[in-house]
N, C-alpha and C positions, 0 to 999 in steps of 0.2 A: 676409232678416229684415224688411226694410222693405217688401216686396212686398205688393200688394193680394191679398186672398183672393178665390177664385172661389166664388160662391154656387151651391149645388146643392140640389135638392129630391129627397127620397126618393120612390120610386114603389112602389105596392102593387098587387097583382093580386087579383082575387076568386078565392077557392078554393072549389070545391064539394066537400063531403065527402058521400059516400054512407054513410048510417048502417048499420052492421053491429053485431051484438050479440056480446059474449062474456060469459058468465055462469057462475056455479057455483050448484048447488042442493044442499041437504042434505035428508035425511029429517027428519021431526019429531024435535025434541029435547025431552025432558020437562023440566019445571021442577025435578023431583026430581034428575035427572042434573046439571043445572046448579048446583043449590044444594048437593048432597051430595058432589060431586066435589072432591077435593083438587087437581085440575088446573084450570087456566084453560082450559076447553073452548072458550069463545068466542074467546079469543086464539089458541089452537092452530088452530082452524078458520080463522080469519081469515088466519093466516100461511100455512097450506096452500093456501087458495083463492087468495091473492095470488101465491104461487109458481106454481100451475097456470096462472093467467091470464098471468103473465109468460112461461111456457114456450110457451103458445099464441100469444102475440104474436110471440115470437121465431120460432116455426115459420112463421107466416104471412108475416112480413117477409122471412125468408130463403128458404123453399122453398114458399111458398103456390102452389097450383095454379090460381089464378084465381078461386076462390070461397072466401072473400070477396075476396082480393087475389092478384095475381101476385107472388110473392116475387122478390127481386133476383137470386137464383141461377137462377131459371127464366124470368125476364122476357126478352122479345125486344128490349126497348128499351134495354138496357144495353150498354156496351162489353164486348166479350169478348176474352180472350186465349186462343188455342188452343195446346195443347201440340203437339209435333212429330207427324208422321205415325206412326200405330201406337201412340201413347202414349195409352192409354185408362184406365190405372189411376192412382189418386191418387199412388201411389208413384213415378210418373214425373216428379213435380214437380222443377224445378231452379231455381237462383237466377236464371237468365236469364228464365225465365217469370214469376217473381214480380216482377222488376224491370220487365218489360214492362207489367205491370198498372199500376204507378205512372206509367209514361210515358204511358199512355192518358188520364190525368186532366189537367185544366187545371192550371196552376201553382198557382193559388189553392187548388183542391181537394186537390191532391197534398200541399201543405204541412200540411194538417190531417187527411188521410185516415187511417183505421184499418182493419186487417184483421179479418175474422171468419171463423173456420173451426173444424173439429172437433179434438178431441184427437188423432185419427188423422193428420190433416194436420200438426199440430204435430210429431208423431213424425217424419214424413218430412222436415220442415224441419230438425229437430234433427240428423238423421243425414247431412245434405248435407256432402260433403267436397271439398276441393280436390285437385289432382293429386298432392300429397304426403301425402294421407290425413288432413289437418287439418280439423277441423270448421269449417264456415263460420259457423254461427250462434252457437255457444257451446261451450265445453269441457264435458265431462260433470261436472266438479267446480265449474264456474262457477255463479254466481248467475243465475237465470233473468232475462234482460233483459225489459223490458216493451215492446220494440220490435223490429221486423223492417224493415231498411232505414230505420231511424229513424221508423217508423210504429208506432202502438200496435197491440196484439193483444188480441182477445177470443176465447176458446175458447167455443164454444156447444155445448150438449148436443143441440141439434136440427139443427145443420149436418150435411150429408151425411157419413156415416161410411165407412170403408174398404170395408165390405161393399156399398156403393152405387156403387163405381167402375164407370164405363161410359163409352162414347163419348158426347159431347154432354151430360155431367153437370157442371153448375157445382158447385164445391166450395170456392171461396175468394171472399169478397166484400171489396171495398176501396172505401171512399168516405168522404165527409164525412157522417157519420150525423146531424149536426145539421140536415141538409137533408131528412131523412126525417120527415115529420110524421104524427102520429097524433092525431086530434081526439078530444076527450072532451066529452061533453055536460055542461053545467053542472049541478051537483047530484049527479052520479054519482060513486061511489067516494069 
């Protein structure tokens, strides 16, 4: 309580962002359509465009092929957990494999890490059972928890689906997503 504090100074590094564009274009909209419509056409288009841009950002972040970015599920610079020999289908996921993912992270990152995967992977996690046939994740009548091994879950429509099961295919991402940065030019959006 009476001890002396230790002075520290934060450090910052220079980050270089390579500009890439994501955009949406529409064909010409007549002023008659805009003024005569009972619908808020501009609001509807804005909502649809923002949704499409969000889906594209999700796709690039998760499964991007290197142009414009390498997604976390396909990048070679991330930690990987490999399922057992001969396990090439997403349906081969087990609780031990999921737990090994958490173990790969630093203690600080693991404490705030969140999972991202498809609804197909959620199905296989939902049906995991112990040796007595009891569900590990939740009972069918239970309320869906927002956590797996006490980590948050996000189901993504663009994460690899069951039909993409194959050897060497990433299908679950786990990390501290606050450390994944997307730069935005000032004045844009």
